[in-house]
VMD Tcl script that builds the backbone (N, CA, C; Angstrom):
set m [mol new atoms 444]
animate dup $m
set s [atomselect $m all]
$s set {name element resname resid chain x y z} {
  {N N MET 1 A 143.094 109.827 189.279}
  {CA C MET 1 A 142.989 108.545 190.383}
  {C C MET 1 A 143.545 107.329 189.894}
  {N N SER 2 A 144.505 106.656 190.513}
  {CA C SER 2 A 145.049 105.475 190.297}
  {C C SER 2 A 144.216 104.126 190.277}
  {N N ASP 3 A 144.572 103.149 189.767}
  {CA C ASP 3 A 143.782 101.807 189.915}
  {C C ASP 3 A 143.879 101.616 191.056}
  {N N GLU 4 A 144.582 101.401 191.840}
  {CA C GLU 4 A 144.532 101.080 193.479}
  {C C GLU 4 A 143.455 101.621 194.021}
  {N N LYS 5 A 143.206 102.827 193.931}
  {CA C LYS 5 A 142.213 103.595 194.558}
  {C C LYS 5 A 140.640 103.397 194.102}
  {N N LYS 6 A 140.616 103.055 192.932}
  {CA C LYS 6 A 139.347 102.620 192.014}
  {C C LYS 6 A 138.899 101.253 192.670}
  {N N THR 7 A 139.794 100.430 192.428}
  {CA C THR 7 A 139.359 98.973 192.985}
  {C C THR 7 A 139.779 98.650 194.282}
  {N N GLY 8 A 140.607 99.230 194.933}
  {CA C GLY 8 A 141.030 98.957 196.295}
  {C C GLY 8 A 142.066 97.670 196.300}
  {N N GLU 9 A 142.624 97.384 194.941}
  {CA C GLU 9 A 143.448 96.332 194.986}
  {C C GLU 9 A 144.631 96.732 194.131}
  {N N SER 10 A 145.903 95.958 194.484}
  {CA C SER 10 A 146.965 96.563 193.455}
  {C C SER 10 A 147.040 95.733 191.937}
  {N N PRO 11 A 147.617 96.452 191.193}
  {CA C PRO 11 A 147.841 95.750 189.810}
  {C C PRO 11 A 148.297 94.480 189.811}
  {N N ALA 12 A 149.206 94.377 190.590}
  {CA C ALA 12 A 149.858 92.990 190.778}
  {C C ALA 12 A 149.105 91.749 191.422}
  {N N LYS 13 A 148.013 92.252 192.406}
  {CA C LYS 13 A 147.071 91.338 192.845}
  {C C LYS 13 A 146.138 90.989 191.654}
  {N N ILE 14 A 145.564 91.915 190.866}
  {CA C ILE 14 A 144.564 91.811 189.818}
  {C C ILE 14 A 145.043 90.847 188.836}
  {N N LEU 15 A 146.623 90.958 188.411}
  {CA C LEU 15 A 147.222 90.043 187.473}
  {C C LEU 15 A 147.280 88.756 187.976}
  {N N ALA 16 A 147.522 88.500 189.276}
  {CA C ALA 16 A 147.562 87.254 189.895}
  {C C ALA 16 A 146.124 86.654 189.870}
  {N N ASP 17 A 145.374 87.264 190.087}
  {CA C ASP 17 A 143.833 86.789 190.229}
  {C C ASP 17 A 143.393 86.426 188.570}
  {N N LEU 18 A 143.792 87.226 187.488}
  {CA C LEU 18 A 143.412 86.873 186.109}
  {C C LEU 18 A 144.082 85.588 185.799}
  {N N LYS 19 A 145.338 85.460 186.251}
  {CA C LYS 19 A 146.082 84.358 185.801}
  {C C LYS 19 A 145.570 82.943 186.412}
  {N N ARG 20 A 145.170 83.240 187.768}
  {CA C ARG 20 A 144.691 82.058 188.445}
  {C C ARG 20 A 143.278 81.616 187.722}
  {N N VAL 21 A 142.349 82.726 187.301}
  {CA C VAL 21 A 141.195 82.289 186.716}
  {C C VAL 21 A 141.472 81.678 185.492}
  {N N GLU 22 A 142.317 82.252 184.630}
  {CA C GLU 22 A 142.846 81.661 183.312}
  {C C GLU 22 A 143.138 80.191 183.523}
  {N N ALA 23 A 144.054 79.812 184.407}
  {CA C ALA 23 A 144.442 78.612 184.580}
  {C C ALA 23 A 143.427 77.635 185.277}
  {N N THR 24 A 142.415 78.106 185.822}
  {CA C THR 24 A 141.376 76.940 186.271}
  {C C THR 24 A 140.117 77.373 185.505}
  {N N THR 25 A 139.901 77.920 184.414}
  {CA C THR 25 A 138.855 77.904 183.552}
  {C C THR 25 A 139.222 77.689 182.290}
  {N N GLY 26 A 140.453 78.178 181.719}
  {CA C GLY 26 A 140.838 77.841 180.256}
  {C C GLY 26 A 140.040 78.761 179.336}
  {N N ARG 27 A 140.440 79.008 178.149}
  {CA C ARG 27 A 139.886 79.916 177.364}
  {C C ARG 27 A 138.468 79.704 176.818}
  {N N SER 28 A 138.299 78.526 176.900}
  {CA C SER 28 A 136.660 78.059 176.558}
  {C C SER 28 A 135.739 78.275 177.613}
  {N N GLY 29 A 136.373 78.333 178.927}
  {CA C GLY 29 A 135.317 78.373 180.031}
  {C C GLY 29 A 135.238 77.104 180.727}
  {N N ALA 30 A 135.786 75.986 180.058}
  {CA C ALA 30 A 135.662 74.643 180.711}
  {C C ALA 30 A 137.052 74.516 181.468}
  {N N ILE 31 A 136.884 73.891 182.657}
  {CA C ILE 31 A 138.152 73.589 183.334}
  {C C ILE 31 A 139.016 72.681 182.778}
  {N N PRO 32 A 140.364 72.801 182.247}
  {CA C PRO 32 A 141.013 72.041 181.531}
  {C C PRO 32 A 141.627 70.913 182.476}
  {N N ARG 33 A 140.897 69.744 182.471}
  {CA C ARG 33 A 141.380 68.558 183.481}
  {C C ARG 33 A 142.500 67.784 182.709}
  {N N MET 34 A 142.193 67.551 181.160}
  {CA C MET 34 A 143.210 66.561 180.329}
  {C C MET 34 A 143.231 67.304 179.095}
  {N N PRO 35 A 144.747 67.146 178.657}
  {CA C PRO 35 A 144.771 67.721 177.187}
  {C C PRO 35 A 144.170 66.807 176.279}
  {N N LYS 36 A 143.641 67.385 175.359}
  {CA C LYS 36 A 143.078 66.566 174.204}
  {C C LYS 36 A 143.779 65.455 173.429}
  {N N GLU 37 A 145.018 65.560 173.221}
  {CA C GLU 37 A 145.838 64.490 172.694}
  {C C GLU 37 A 145.675 63.351 173.718}
  {N N MET 38 A 145.377 63.542 175.033}
  {CA C MET 38 A 145.628 62.339 175.974}
  {C C MET 38 A 143.981 61.747 176.132}
  {N N MET 39 A 143.093 62.435 175.835}
  {CA C MET 39 A 141.679 62.075 175.893}
  {C C MET 39 A 141.511 61.039 174.671}
  {N N PHE 40 A 142.221 61.252 173.434}
  {CA C PHE 40 A 141.882 60.493 172.364}
  {C C PHE 40 A 142.962 59.345 172.107}
  {N N ASP 41 A 143.876 59.472 173.042}
  {CA C ASP 41 A 145.028 58.322 173.093}
  {C C ASP 41 A 144.394 56.904 173.126}
  {N N ALA 42 A 144.701 56.132 172.347}
  {CA C ALA 42 A 144.172 54.720 172.119}
  {C C ALA 42 A 145.518 53.828 171.918}
  {N N THR 43 A 146.823 54.283 172.400}
  {CA C THR 43 A 147.869 53.287 172.221}
  {C C THR 43 A 147.790 52.027 172.655}
  {N N ALA 44 A 147.373 52.047 174.140}
  {CA C ALA 44 A 147.417 50.933 174.813}
  {C C ALA 44 A 146.265 49.750 174.142}
  {N N VAL 45 A 145.263 50.167 173.324}
  {CA C VAL 45 A 144.154 49.424 172.638}
  {C C VAL 45 A 145.137 49.032 171.693}
  {N N GLU 46 A 145.685 49.859 170.982}
  {CA C GLU 46 A 146.313 49.241 169.524}
  {C C GLU 46 A 147.348 48.397 169.981}
  {N N ALA 47 A 147.975 48.221 171.111}
  {CA C ALA 47 A 148.980 47.410 171.315}
  {C C ALA 47 A 148.254 46.060 171.741}
  {N N ARG 48 A 147.047 46.164 172.190}
  {CA C ARG 48 A 146.357 44.959 172.389}
  {C C ARG 48 A 145.702 44.254 171.111}
  {N N HIS 49 A 145.829 45.111 170.133}
  {CA C HIS 49 A 145.112 44.685 168.748}
  {C C HIS 49 A 145.985 45.107 167.607}
  {N N PRO 50 A 147.259 44.420 167.421}
  {CA C PRO 50 A 147.803 44.815 166.407}
  {C C PRO 50 A 147.504 44.450 165.090}
  {N N ASP 51 A 146.495 43.537 164.958}
  {CA C ASP 51 A 145.860 43.079 163.568}
  {C C ASP 51 A 144.687 44.159 163.218}
  {N N LYS 52 A 144.577 45.136 164.089}
  {CA C LYS 52 A 143.247 45.994 163.827}
  {C C LYS 52 A 143.692 47.491 163.702}
  {N N HIS 53 A 143.087 48.133 162.791}
  {CA C HIS 53 A 143.226 49.394 162.532}
  {C C HIS 53 A 142.319 50.334 163.451}
  {N N LEU 54 A 142.582 51.140 164.139}
  {CA C LEU 54 A 141.503 51.951 165.224}
  {C C LEU 54 A 141.314 53.311 164.642}
  {N N ARG 55 A 140.216 53.880 164.823}
  {CA C ARG 55 A 139.671 55.247 164.559}
  {C C ARG 55 A 138.661 55.493 165.234}
  {N N TRP 56 A 138.686 56.938 165.625}
  {CA C TRP 56 A 137.567 57.722 166.406}
  {C C TRP 56 A 136.446 58.150 165.242}
  {N N LEU 57 A 135.204 57.638 165.753}
  {CA C LEU 57 A 134.071 58.113 165.035}
  {C C LEU 57 A 133.111 58.974 165.592}
  {N N ASN 58 A 132.645 60.075 164.884}
  {CA C ASN 58 A 131.774 61.015 165.687}
  {C C ASN 58 A 130.347 60.491 165.236}
  {N N MET 59 A 129.717 59.986 166.368}
  {CA C MET 59 A 128.517 59.455 166.311}
  {C C MET 59 A 127.379 60.425 165.892}
  {N N SER 60 A 127.664 61.643 165.953}
  {CA C SER 60 A 126.630 62.640 165.794}
  {C C SER 60 A 126.495 63.052 164.518}
  {N N ASP 61 A 127.371 62.489 163.705}
  {CA C ASP 61 A 127.517 62.683 162.112}
  {C C ASP 61 A 126.827 61.408 161.440}
  {N N LYS 62 A 125.575 61.197 161.354}
  {CA C LYS 62 A 124.890 59.765 160.880}
  {C C LYS 62 A 125.433 59.353 159.569}
  {N N ASN 63 A 125.779 60.197 158.790}
  {CA C ASN 63 A 126.293 60.141 157.356}
  {C C ASN 63 A 127.616 59.382 157.474}
  {N N LYS 64 A 128.504 60.072 158.099}
  {CA C LYS 64 A 129.973 59.596 158.080}
  {C C LYS 64 A 129.847 58.167 159.017}
  {N N MET 65 A 128.949 58.130 160.140}
  {CA C MET 65 A 128.873 56.875 160.765}
  {C C MET 65 A 128.496 55.733 159.767}
  {N N ALA 66 A 127.574 55.902 158.848}
  {CA C ALA 66 A 127.243 55.076 157.939}
  {C C ALA 66 A 128.277 54.792 156.903}
  {N N SER 67 A 128.978 55.749 156.197}
  {CA C SER 67 A 129.953 55.280 155.293}
  {C C SER 67 A 131.126 54.550 156.192}
  {N N ARG 68 A 131.318 54.843 157.087}
  {CA C ARG 68 A 132.626 54.223 157.740}
  {C C ARG 68 A 132.000 52.658 158.298}
  {N N LYS 69 A 130.949 52.475 158.388}
  {CA C LYS 69 A 130.307 51.152 158.618}
  {C C LYS 69 A 130.388 50.252 157.194}
  {N N ALA 70 A 129.862 51.142 156.344}
  {CA C ALA 70 A 129.916 50.501 154.925}
  {C C ALA 70 A 131.271 49.976 154.635}
  {N N GLU 71 A 132.412 50.885 155.045}
  {CA C GLU 71 A 133.872 50.452 154.732}
  {C C GLU 71 A 134.251 49.272 155.599}
  {N N GLY 72 A 133.674 49.011 156.585}
  {CA C GLY 72 A 133.855 47.739 157.533}
  {C C GLY 72 A 134.181 48.190 158.790}
  {N N TYR 73 A 134.058 49.220 159.244}
  {CA C TYR 73 A 134.610 49.650 160.812}
  {C C TYR 73 A 133.344 49.106 161.637}
  {N N THR 74 A 133.626 48.528 162.857}
  {CA C THR 74 A 132.739 48.284 163.936}
  {C C THR 74 A 133.268 48.862 165.232}
  {N N ILE 75 A 132.240 49.083 165.860}
  {CA C ILE 75 A 132.358 49.833 167.328}
  {C C ILE 75 A 133.034 48.658 168.037}
  {N N LEU 76 A 134.184 49.123 168.762}
  {CA C LEU 76 A 135.041 48.016 169.509}
  {C C LEU 76 A 134.279 47.985 170.975}
  {N N PRO 77 A 133.955 46.913 171.197}
  {CA C PRO 77 A 133.319 46.576 172.536}
  {C C PRO 77 A 134.165 46.968 173.593}
  {N N GLU 78 A 133.740 47.460 174.862}
  {CA C GLU 78 A 134.426 47.816 176.087}
  {C C GLU 78 A 135.345 46.714 176.610}
  {N N SER 79 A 134.599 45.483 176.470}
  {CA C SER 79 A 135.461 44.350 176.700}
  {C C SER 79 A 136.960 44.045 176.048}
  {N N GLU 80 A 136.976 44.834 174.860}
  {CA C GLU 80 A 138.215 44.530 173.907}
  {C C GLU 80 A 139.016 46.013 174.188}
  {N N GLY 81 A 138.477 46.839 175.002}
  {CA C GLY 81 A 139.226 48.040 175.202}
  {C C GLY 81 A 138.480 49.396 174.534}
  {N N GLY 82 A 137.213 49.129 174.050}
  {CA C GLY 82 A 136.494 50.094 173.491}
  {C C GLY 82 A 136.369 51.167 174.314}
  {N N GLN 83 A 136.450 52.555 173.779}
  {CA C GLN 83 A 136.126 53.629 174.383}
  {C C GLN 83 A 135.095 54.457 173.983}
  {N N LYS 84 A 134.427 55.435 174.709}
  {CA C LYS 84 A 133.512 56.302 174.336}
  {C C LYS 84 A 133.844 57.515 175.137}
  {N N ILE 85 A 133.464 58.564 174.410}
  {CA C ILE 85 A 133.687 59.864 175.026}
  {C C ILE 85 A 132.667 60.666 174.804}
  {N N GLY 86 A 131.854 60.826 175.953}
  {CA C GLY 86 A 130.487 61.587 176.047}
  {C C GLY 86 A 129.466 60.751 175.091}
  {N N ASP 87 A 128.607 61.534 174.641}
  {CA C ASP 87 A 127.775 60.948 173.589}
  {C C ASP 87 A 128.079 61.119 171.924}
  {N N GLU 88 A 129.320 61.410 171.957}
  {CA C GLU 88 A 129.711 61.926 170.256}
  {C C GLU 88 A 130.667 60.868 169.813}
  {N N MET 89 A 131.978 60.720 170.542}
  {CA C MET 89 A 132.897 59.921 169.932}
  {C C MET 89 A 133.026 58.595 170.550}
  {N N VAL 90 A 133.428 57.472 169.533}
  {CA C VAL 90 A 133.395 56.088 169.977}
  {C C VAL 90 A 134.594 55.625 169.163}
  {N N LEU 91 A 135.381 54.640 169.703}
  {CA C LEU 91 A 136.514 53.978 169.128}
  {C C LEU 91 A 135.743 52.847 168.222}
  {N N ALA 92 A 136.356 52.850 166.924}
  {CA C ALA 92 A 136.038 51.757 166.034}
  {C C ALA 92 A 136.941 51.053 165.402}
  {N N SER 93 A 137.145 49.974 164.950}
  {CA C SER 93 A 137.972 49.058 164.575}
  {C C SER 93 A 137.675 48.410 163.145}
  {N N ILE 94 A 138.687 48.257 162.208}
  {CA C ILE 94 A 138.605 47.365 161.125}
  {C C ILE 94 A 139.853 46.579 160.732}
  {N N PRO 95 A 139.618 45.468 160.332}
  {CA C PRO 95 A 140.937 44.559 160.254}
  {C C PRO 95 A 142.047 45.166 159.605}
  {N N ARG 96 A 142.970 45.075 159.936}
  {CA C ARG 96 A 144.359 45.689 159.178}
  {C C ARG 96 A 144.494 45.395 157.897}
  {N N ALA 97 A 144.163 44.243 157.425}
  {CA C ALA 97 A 144.536 43.506 156.073}
  {C C ALA 97 A 143.492 44.555 155.076}
  {N N GLN 98 A 142.287 44.628 155.672}
  {CA C GLN 98 A 141.120 45.335 154.981}
  {C C GLN 98 A 141.532 46.628 154.807}
  {N N TYR 99 A 142.000 47.420 155.894}
  {CA C TYR 99 A 142.423 48.857 155.686}
  {C C TYR 99 A 143.531 49.111 154.955}
  {N N GLU 100 A 144.673 48.149 154.989}
  {CA C GLU 100 A 145.603 48.273 154.150}
  {C C GLU 100 A 145.364 47.975 152.589}
  {N N GLN 101 A 144.354 47.259 152.172}
  {CA C GLN 101 A 143.555 47.128 151.140}
  {C C GLN 101 A 143.122 48.330 150.486}
  {N N ARG 102 A 142.333 49.206 151.245}
  {CA C ARG 102 A 141.657 50.192 151.103}
  {C C ARG 102 A 142.880 51.309 150.836}
  {N N LEU 103 A 143.778 51.298 151.504}
  {CA C LEU 103 A 144.988 52.258 151.246}
  {C C LEU 103 A 145.603 52.049 149.875}
  {N N ALA 104 A 145.942 50.991 149.727}
  {CA C ALA 104 A 146.550 50.342 148.470}
  {C C ALA 104 A 145.505 50.877 147.313}
  {N N ARG 105 A 144.171 50.745 147.212}
  {CA C ARG 105 A 143.345 51.391 146.115}
  {C C ARG 105 A 143.211 52.588 146.130}
  {N N GLN 106 A 143.387 53.540 147.108}
  {CA C GLN 106 A 143.544 54.672 147.142}
  {C C GLN 106 A 144.706 55.284 146.723}
  {N N GLU 107 A 145.759 54.725 146.729}
  {CA C GLU 107 A 146.963 55.073 146.241}
  {C C GLU 107 A 147.171 54.689 144.691}
  {N N GLU 108 A 146.573 53.637 144.299}
  {CA C GLU 108 A 146.232 53.480 142.843}
  {C C GLU 108 A 145.607 54.451 142.172}
  {N N GLU 109 A 144.425 54.945 142.636}
  {CA C GLU 109 A 143.514 55.741 142.184}
  {C C GLU 109 A 144.305 57.295 142.196}
  {N N ASN 110 A 145.012 57.446 143.285}
  {CA C ASN 110 A 145.791 58.620 143.060}
  {C C ASN 110 A 146.820 58.718 142.201}
  {N N ASP 111 A 147.648 57.666 141.829}
  {CA C ASP 111 A 148.686 57.556 140.778}
  {C C ASP 111 A 147.929 57.760 139.322}
  {N N ARG 112 A 146.729 56.973 139.128}
  {CA C ARG 112 A 146.163 57.101 137.732}
  {C C ARG 112 A 145.478 58.470 137.589}
  {N N ARG 113 A 144.784 59.288 138.671}
  {CA C ARG 113 A 144.620 60.569 138.469}
  {C C ARG 113 A 145.697 61.473 138.255}
  {N N LEU 114 A 146.888 61.121 138.805}
  {CA C LEU 114 A 148.006 62.181 138.535}
  {C C LEU 114 A 148.759 61.994 137.191}
  {N N ASN 115 A 148.501 60.780 136.837}
  {CA C ASN 115 A 149.147 60.513 135.380}
  {C C ASN 115 A 147.984 60.589 134.289}
  {N N ALA 116 A 146.759 60.782 134.494}
  {CA C ALA 116 A 145.924 60.850 133.631}
  {C C ALA 116 A 146.047 61.853 132.391}
  {N N HIS 117 A 146.699 62.853 132.645}
  {CA C HIS 117 A 146.858 63.768 131.633}
  {C C HIS 117 A 148.109 63.397 130.736}
  {N N THR 118 A 149.045 62.508 131.173}
  {CA C THR 118 A 149.799 61.627 130.382}
  {C C THR 118 A 149.332 60.780 129.374}
  {N N ALA 119 A 148.533 59.968 129.925}
  {CA C ALA 119 A 147.838 58.997 129.170}
  {C C ALA 119 A 147.255 59.623 128.058}
  {N N GLU 120 A 146.442 60.812 128.493}
  {CA C GLU 120 A 145.441 61.418 127.574}
  {C C GLU 120 A 146.394 61.805 126.249}
  {N N TRP 121 A 147.322 62.559 126.897}
  {CA C TRP 121 A 148.401 63.281 125.817}
  {C C TRP 121 A 148.930 62.163 124.738}
  {N N GLU 122 A 149.194 60.935 125.424}
  {CA C GLU 122 A 149.953 59.765 124.569}
  {C C GLU 122 A 148.855 59.344 123.500}
  {N N GLY 123 A 147.458 59.186 124.147}
  {CA C GLY 123 A 146.162 58.674 123.279}
  {C C GLY 123 A 146.269 59.674 122.044}
  {N N GLN 124 A 146.221 60.879 122.268}
  {CA C GLN 124 A 146.151 61.893 121.232}
  {C C GLN 124 A 147.314 61.989 120.223}
  {N N ALA 125 A 148.558 61.620 120.911}
  {CA C ALA 125 A 149.596 61.539 119.863}
  {C C ALA 125 A 149.451 60.385 118.974}
  {N N GLU 126 A 149.044 59.040 119.585}
  {CA C GLU 126 A 148.767 57.899 118.718}
  {C C GLU 126 A 147.676 58.355 117.550}
  {N N ALA 127 A 146.639 59.073 117.936}
  {CA C ALA 127 A 145.636 59.276 117.029}
  {C C ALA 127 A 146.104 60.335 115.798}
  {N N MET 128 A 147.123 61.144 116.202}
  {CA C MET 128 A 147.521 61.927 115.404}
  {C C MET 128 A 148.508 61.237 114.462}
  {N N ALA 129 A 149.423 60.445 115.020}
  {CA C ALA 129 A 150.264 59.489 114.151}
  {C C ALA 129 A 149.349 58.901 113.110}
  {N N ARG 130 A 148.444 57.980 113.572}
  {CA C ARG 130 A 147.434 57.253 112.936}
  {C C ARG 130 A 146.937 58.260 111.652}
  {N N THR 131 A 146.271 59.421 111.959}
  {CA C THR 131 A 145.830 60.139 110.939}
  {C C THR 131 A 146.757 60.641 109.890}
  {N N LEU 132 A 148.011 61.038 110.499}
  {CA C LEU 132 A 149.074 61.542 109.400}
  {C C LEU 132 A 149.464 60.105 108.455}
  {N N ARG 133 A 149.396 58.965 109.037}
  {CA C ARG 133 A 149.756 57.738 108.201}
  {C C ARG 133 A 148.874 57.477 107.377}
  {N N ASP 134 A 147.484 57.348 107.914}
  {CA C ASP 134 A 146.357 56.828 106.975}
  {C C ASP 134 A 145.943 58.049 105.831}
  {N N ASN 135 A 146.022 59.133 106.204}
  {CA C ASN 135 A 145.653 60.034 105.156}
  {C C ASN 135 A 146.491 60.743 104.571}
  {N N TYR 136 A 147.819 60.834 104.982}
  {CA C TYR 136 A 148.737 61.715 104.238}
  {C C TYR 136 A 150.113 60.882 103.925}
  {N N GLY 137 A 150.152 59.638 104.399}
  {CA C GLY 137 A 151.301 58.590 103.992}
  {C C GLY 137 A 152.464 59.039 104.966}
  {N N ILE 138 A 152.458 60.069 105.990}
  {CA C ILE 138 A 153.380 60.336 106.643}
  {C C ILE 138 A 153.631 59.516 107.885}
  {N N LYS 139 A 154.946 58.983 108.042}
  {CA C LYS 139 A 155.158 57.851 109.063}
  {C C LYS 139 A 155.987 58.853 110.177}
  {N N VAL 140 A 155.291 58.881 111.454}
  {CA C VAL 140 A 155.697 59.596 112.526}
  {C C VAL 140 A 155.370 59.019 113.673}
  {N N SER 141 A 156.454 58.446 114.554}
  {CA C SER 141 A 156.131 57.730 115.884}
  {C C SER 141 A 155.432 58.490 116.859}
  {N N PRO 142 A 154.462 57.967 117.363}
  {CA C PRO 142 A 153.799 58.734 118.686}
  {C C PRO 142 A 154.661 59.038 119.664}
  {N N GLU 143 A 155.628 58.449 119.970}
  {CA C GLU 143 A 156.755 58.768 120.982}
  {C C GLU 143 A 157.470 60.336 120.415}
  {N N LYS 144 A 157.538 60.455 119.235}
  {CA C LYS 144 A 158.221 61.870 118.698}
  {C C LYS 144 A 157.398 62.820 118.978}
  {N N LEU 145 A 156.092 62.607 118.868}
  {CA C LEU 145 A 155.045 63.712 118.874}
  {C C LEU 145 A 154.687 64.051 120.325}
  {N N THR 146 A 154.991 63.196 121.509}
  {CA C THR 146 A 154.747 63.593 122.546}
  {C C THR 146 A 155.924 64.433 123.165}
  {N N ARG 147 A 156.887 64.102 122.506}
  {CA C ARG 147 A 158.379 65.311 123.052}
  {C C ARG 147 A 157.954 66.483 122.589}
  {N N LEU 148 A 156.979 66.833 121.736}
  {CA C LEU 148 A 156.960 68.238 121.007}
  {C C LEU 148 A 156.429 69.399 122.004}
}
mol reanalyze $m
mol bondsrecalc $m
mol representation Tube
mol addrep $m
C-alpha cells in the first residue's frame, strides 16, 4: 500500500506541511520572531555612551550578579537606553577607564603566569651558581646555567 493511500495526502504535500511547521515553530518549539544576535544588540546604546563598557548580565545567577557589581557594573537605567530581556537578562555598564584598567591587570597577570617558569628557572640557576661559588669555589654565571 502506498503512502498516498494510507494518509490520503501526497508525499509532496506532507513535505510542504513539514517545512511550514518547521518555519513557524523552529526547532525548540518557539516561534522564531527575532534572531538571537538581534535580541542582544546594544550598538545603539554603545553609540550613545562611548565612555562606558556595556555587558549583558544574567539576573538569575545571583553569584555572578554580585561579582559583576563588585567589579563596578551598574544596571543601566531605561532612561539611558538600558534594556531588559524577560526576567533574566539586563544591560549593565561600567566606566570604560575602569574596564580598561581591569583588562590591563588581567593582561599583566597572564604574562606573569606565562613567564613564571622562566623566573623560577632563573632563580634556581642563581642558587646553583651561588652554591658552586660558595661551597666549591667554582665561578659560573647563572646565565650560562640557564642555557643548559
